N, CA and C of each residue as an Amber inpcrd file, in Angstrom:
protein
   291
  12.8350000 -43.6690000  44.9710000  14.0310000 -42.8350000  44.5470000
  13.6670000 -42.2320000  43.1960000  13.7650000 -40.8410000  43.0880000
  13.5350000 -40.2140000  41.8410000  14.7320000 -39.3860000  41.5940000
  14.9300000 -39.1700000  40.2470000  16.0140000 -38.2140000  39.7870000
  15.4330000 -36.7980000  40.0070000  16.2490000 -35.8630000  40.2500000
  15.7500000 -34.5030000  40.5040000  14.8890000 -33.9550000  39.2310000
  15.2140000 -34.3100000  38.0910000  14.4970000 -33.8970000  36.8220000
  13.1510000 -34.5780000  36.7980000  12.9550000 -35.6960000  37.5260000
  11.6120000 -36.3380000  37.4770000  10.7180000 -35.8900000  38.6390000
  11.2030000 -35.0990000  39.5170000  10.2950000 -34.4310000  40.6330000
   9.4610000 -33.3690000  39.9770000   8.1210000 -33.4930000  40.3030000
   7.1030000 -32.6680000  39.6230000   6.5140000 -31.5410000  40.6870000
   6.8800000 -31.7660000  41.9320000   6.3630000 -30.9220000  43.0500000
   7.4500000 -30.6110000  44.1100000   7.2770000 -29.5270000  44.7750000
   8.1630000 -29.2470000  45.7920000   8.1620000 -30.3880000  46.8730000
   7.0670000 -30.9560000  47.1020000   6.9670000 -32.0160000  48.1490000
   7.8840000 -33.1990000  47.7550000   7.9320000 -33.4370000  46.3230000
   8.7900000 -34.5820000  45.9240000  10.1760000 -34.3240000  46.1230000
  10.5580000 -32.9790000  45.7420000  11.8230000 -32.5260000  45.9140000
  12.4280000 -32.7720000  47.3650000  11.5560000 -32.1660000  48.2290000
  11.8430000 -32.2560000  49.7570000  11.9580000 -33.6610000  50.1990000
  11.0730000 -34.5600000  49.6670000  11.1660000 -35.9430000  50.0300000
  12.5150000 -36.6280000  49.6030000  13.0360000 -36.1620000  48.3980000
  14.2150000 -36.7100000  47.8830000  15.3630000 -36.1420000  48.6220000
  15.2970000 -34.8810000  49.0940000  16.3830000 -34.2830000  49.8230000
  16.5350000 -34.9030000  51.0960000  15.3270000 -35.2820000  51.8070000
  15.3450000 -36.0150000  53.0540000  15.8880000 -37.2440000  52.9510000
  15.5470000 -38.0470000  51.8940000  16.1810000 -39.3390000  51.6320000
  17.6960000 -39.3010000  51.5230000  18.2400000 -38.3310000  50.7270000
  19.6300000 -38.1100000  50.6430000  20.3160000 -37.7890000  51.9130000
  19.7250000 -36.8310000  52.6710000  20.3000000 -36.4720000  53.9920000
  20.3790000 -37.5950000  54.8160000  19.4130000 -38.4880000  54.9100000
  19.4450000 -39.7150000  55.6480000  20.6700000 -40.5790000  55.2500000
  20.8980000 -40.7140000  53.9350000  21.8900000 -41.5980000  53.4940000
  23.2860000 -41.0470000  53.6480000  23.3390000 -39.5980000  53.6800000
  24.6510000 -38.8990000  53.9390000  24.9700000 -39.0300000  55.5140000
  23.9480000 -38.9070000  56.3090000  24.1690000 -39.1610000  57.7390000
  24.7090000 -40.5600000  58.0120000  24.2320000 -41.4160000  57.3820000
  24.5170000 -42.9110000  57.6050000  25.9420000 -43.0780000  57.0980000
  26.3390000 -42.5480000  56.0490000  27.7050000 -42.7340000  55.4310000
  28.6250000 -41.8990000  56.3520000  28.3730000 -40.6910000  56.6200000
  29.2520000 -40.0100000  57.5770000  29.4070000 -40.6760000  59.0100000
  28.3370000 -41.1660000  59.4690000  28.5310000 -41.9940000  60.6850000
  29.4590000 -43.1170000  60.6100000  29.3410000 -43.8030000  59.3340000
  30.2390000 -44.9870000  59.1950000  31.7170000 -44.4710000  59.0460000
  31.8200000 -43.3140000  58.3780000  33.2240000 -42.6340000  58.3010000
  33.7230000 -42.3470000  59.5980000  32.9400000 -41.7830000  60.4880000
  33.3680000 -41.5380000  61.8320000  33.8540000 -42.6690000  62.6220000
  33.3000000 -43.8620000  62.4010000  33.7560000 -45.0590000  63.1760000
  35.1960000 -45.3220000  62.7560000  35.6550000 -44.9670000  61.6890000
  37.1050000 -45.0360000  61.2910000  38.0340000 -44.0020000  61.8940000
  37.3940000 -42.6770000  62.0750000  38.1470000 -41.6260000  62.6380000
  38.2820000 -42.1230000  64.1520000  37.1410000 -42.6430000  64.6590000
  37.2570000 -43.0850000  66.1250000  38.3050000 -44.2160000  66.3440000
  38.5440000 -44.9500000  65.3870000  39.4890000 -46.0440000  65.3840000
  41.0040000 -45.5490000  65.2290000  41.0500000 -44.6040000  64.3720000
  42.4710000 -44.1160000  63.9010000  43.1940000 -43.5730000  64.9610000
  42.6320000 -42.7900000  66.0140000  43.3490000 -42.2540000  67.0350000
  44.1850000 -43.2950000  67.8060000  43.5710000 -44.6130000  67.9090000
  44.2220000 -45.5830000  68.6910000  45.5120000 -45.9410000  68.2700000
  45.8730000 -45.6980000  66.9420000  47.1980000 -46.0830000  66.4040000
  48.1310000 -44.9350000  66.3750000  47.7970000 -43.8050000  66.9180000
  48.7170000 -42.6410000  67.0100000  49.1200000 -42.6060000  68.4900000
  50.3580000 -41.9790000  68.6180000  51.0200000 -42.0110000  69.8760000
  50.8320000 -40.6750000  70.6760000  50.5750000 -39.5790000  70.0160000
  50.4490000 -38.2920000  70.5620000  49.5910000 -37.3630000  69.8690000
  49.1470000 -36.3150000  70.5480000  48.2390000 -35.2550000  69.9120000
  48.9370000 -34.6980000  68.6650000  50.1300000 -34.6540000  68.7120000
  50.8130000 -33.9450000  67.5220000  50.5950000 -34.7190000  66.2660000
  50.2600000 -36.0630000  66.4170000  50.1020000 -36.9190000  65.1190000
  48.5660000 -36.9750000  64.7330000  47.7100000 -36.1310000  65.3610000
  46.2480000 -36.0700000  65.0840000  46.1860000 -35.5220000  63.5510000
  46.9680000 -34.5090000  63.3000000  46.8780000 -33.9680000  61.9130000
  48.0000000 -34.3390000  61.1450000  47.7530000 -34.9920000  59.9870000
  48.7630000 -35.4280000  59.1130000  48.5490000 -34.7220000  57.7130000
  49.3370000 -33.6920000  57.5940000  49.0650000 -32.7170000  56.4220000
  48.9770000 -33.3230000  55.0340000  49.9630000 -34.2270000  54.7820000
  49.9160000 -34.8520000  53.5110000  48.7260000 -35.7130000  53.2500000
  48.1630000 -36.4430000  54.3480000  47.0090000 -37.1610000  54.1210000
  45.8010000 -36.2400000  53.8940000  45.7930000 -35.1440000  54.7940000
  44.6890000 -34.3050000  54.7180000  44.5890000 -33.6950000  53.2190000
  45.6970000 -33.3590000  52.6720000  45.6920000 -32.9160000  51.2570000
  45.1730000 -33.9880000  50.2670000  45.7060000 -35.0310000  50.4640000
  45.3770000 -36.2280000  49.5750000  43.7930000 -36.4820000  49.6230000
  43.2300000 -36.6150000  50.8150000  41.8550000 -36.7810000  51.0080000
  41.0180000 -35.5810000  50.2780000  41.4500000 -34.4760000  50.5250000
  40.7600000 -33.0980000  49.8690000  40.8390000 -33.3000000  48.3440000
  41.9980000 -33.6310000  47.7700000  42.2500000 -33.7710000  46.4240000
  41.2260000 -34.8680000  45.7150000  41.2450000 -35.9570000  46.4230000
  40.3640000 -37.0460000  45.9910000  38.8610000 -36.6920000  45.9690000
  38.5330000 -35.9980000  47.1030000  37.0450000 -35.6770000  47.0790000
  36.7570000 -34.5030000  46.0250000  37.6430000 -33.6650000  45.8090000
  37.4210000 -32.5130000  44.8030000  37.3480000 -33.2710000  43.5280000
  38.1320000 -34.2720000  43.2710000  38.1230000 -34.8690000  41.9440000
  36.7790000 -35.6610000  41.8530000  36.4980000 -36.3510000  42.7540000
  35.2290000 -37.1980000  42.8400000  34.0010000 -36.1710000  42.5390000
  33.9460000 -35.0400000  43.3160000  32.8820000 -34.0610000  43.2420000
  32.6840000 -33.5830000  41.8280000  33.8510000 -33.1940000  41.2320000
  33.8440000 -32.8020000  39.7130000  33.1290000 -33.8130000  38.8890000
  33.6740000 -35.0410000  39.0350000  32.9900000 -36.1780000  38.1690000
  31.6410000 -36.2860000  38.4080000  31.1670000 -36.1650000  39.6620000
  29.8620000 -36.3580000  40.2090000  28.9060000 -35.1600000  39.8280000
  29.5440000 -34.0040000  39.3950000  28.6510000 -32.9120000  39.1660000
  28.4060000 -31.8430000  40.3320000  29.2150000 -32.0760000  41.2550000
  29.1980000 -31.2580000  42.4560000  30.2010000 -30.1560000  42.4510000
  29.9500000 -28.9150000  42.7750000  30.9760000 -27.9460000  42.8060000
  32.2450000 -28.4690000  43.5470000  33.4420000 -28.6740000  43.0760000
  34.6020000 -29.1670000  43.8980000  34.8810000 -28.2770000  45.0440000
  34.6660000 -26.8710000  45.0050000  34.9020000 -25.9650000  46.1100000
  33.9720000 -26.1610000  47.2290000  32.7990000 -26.6650000  46.9490000
  31.6840000 -26.9990000  48.0340000  32.3000000 -28.2830000  48.6730000
  32.6490000 -29.2640000  48.0090000  33.2230000 -30.5140000  48.6390000
  34.4570000 -30.1570000  49.3940000  35.3490000 -29.3710000  48.9050000
  36.5750000 -29.0590000  49.6840000  36.1740000 -28.4090000  51.0190000
  35.2160000 -27.4470000  50.9450000  34.8230000 -26.7670000  52.1530000
  34.2040000 -27.8050000  53.1250000  33.3440000 -28.5310000  52.7200000
  32.7580000 -29.7050000  53.6130000  33.7810000 -30.5800000  54.2780000
  34.7000000 -31.0190000  53.4290000  35.7290000 -31.9930000  53.8900000
  36.8520000 -31.3410000  54.7870000  37.0680000 -30.0670000  54.6890000
  37.9480000 -29.4760000  55.5480000  37.3290000 -29.2990000  56.8680000
  35.9160000 -29.1140000  56.8790000  35.1670000 -29.0870000  58.0880000
  35.2660000 -30.5490000  58.8530000  34.9510000 -31.4520000  58.0720000
  34.8490000 -32.9040000  58.5260000  36.3280000 -33.2690000  59.0880000
  37.3700000 -33.0060000  58.2890000  38.6160000 -33.3330000  58.6870000
  39.0710000 -32.5550000  59.9770000  38.6920000 -31.3170000  60.0270000
  38.9040000 -30.5620000  61.1540000  38.3510000 -31.0490000  62.4500000
  37.0720000 -31.4630000  62.3730000  36.4350000 -32.2380000  63.4690000
  37.1920000 -33.3890000  63.8840000  37.6270000 -34.2340000  62.8620000
  38.2570000 -35.4200000  63.1460000  39.6650000 -35.2400000  63.8980000
  40.3870000 -34.1880000  63.4860000  41.5150000 -33.6980000  64.1120000
  41.3640000 -33.2490000  65.4860000  40.3520000 -32.4550000  65.7520000
  40.0610000 -31.9950000  67.0340000  39.8210000 -33.1770000  68.0240000
  39.0030000 -34.0650000  67.5890000  38.5240000 -35.2830000  68.3630000
  39.7330000 -36.1040000  68.6090000  40.5970000 -36.3650000  67.6710000
  41.8390000 -37.2070000  67.9310000  42.7170000 -36.5390000  68.9950000
  42.9220000 -35.2040000  68.6890000  43.8010000 -34.4420000  69.7270000
  43.2310000 -34.6360000  71.1300000  41.9910000 -34.5090000  71.3620000
  41.4560000 -34.6750000  72.5940000  41.5680000 -36.0100000  73.2130000
  41.2740000 -36.9930000  72.3270000  41.3780000 -38.4120000  72.7620000
  42.9200000 -38.7370000  73.1490000  43.8180000 -38.2790000  72.3940000
  45.2130000 -38.4320000  72.4980000  45.7620000 -37.8920000  73.8650000
  45.2210000 -36.7000000  74.1390000  45.6830000 -36.0040000  75.3430000
  45.2940000 -36.8140000  76.5940000  44.1840000 -37.5500000  76.4860000
  43.6850000 -38.3890000  77.5710000  44.4170000 -39.5920000  77.6840000
  45.1620000 -40.0320000  76.6790000  45.7950000 -41.3090000  76.5550000
  46.9480000 -41.3920000  77.5720000
């Protein structure tokens, strides 16, 4: 693992990006296991989206992004997409219930 500032070639940068991408996929996969579990506790498709919770998650992510040096707007856009996928998944599963 190298810090970005320690990379001396484009190959090193790409290798580190690949390493981070793998870690991100692993963490997002873990997150998804909880999304897959959450729908079990809901009674109907109408409960798939919980607006106050969605706002809370996005605010936490934006705050963490800012601390970590990531543009908060980018984090918000990514999490809105992630949350949207989760809502759609839960709605579909709950309709089958």
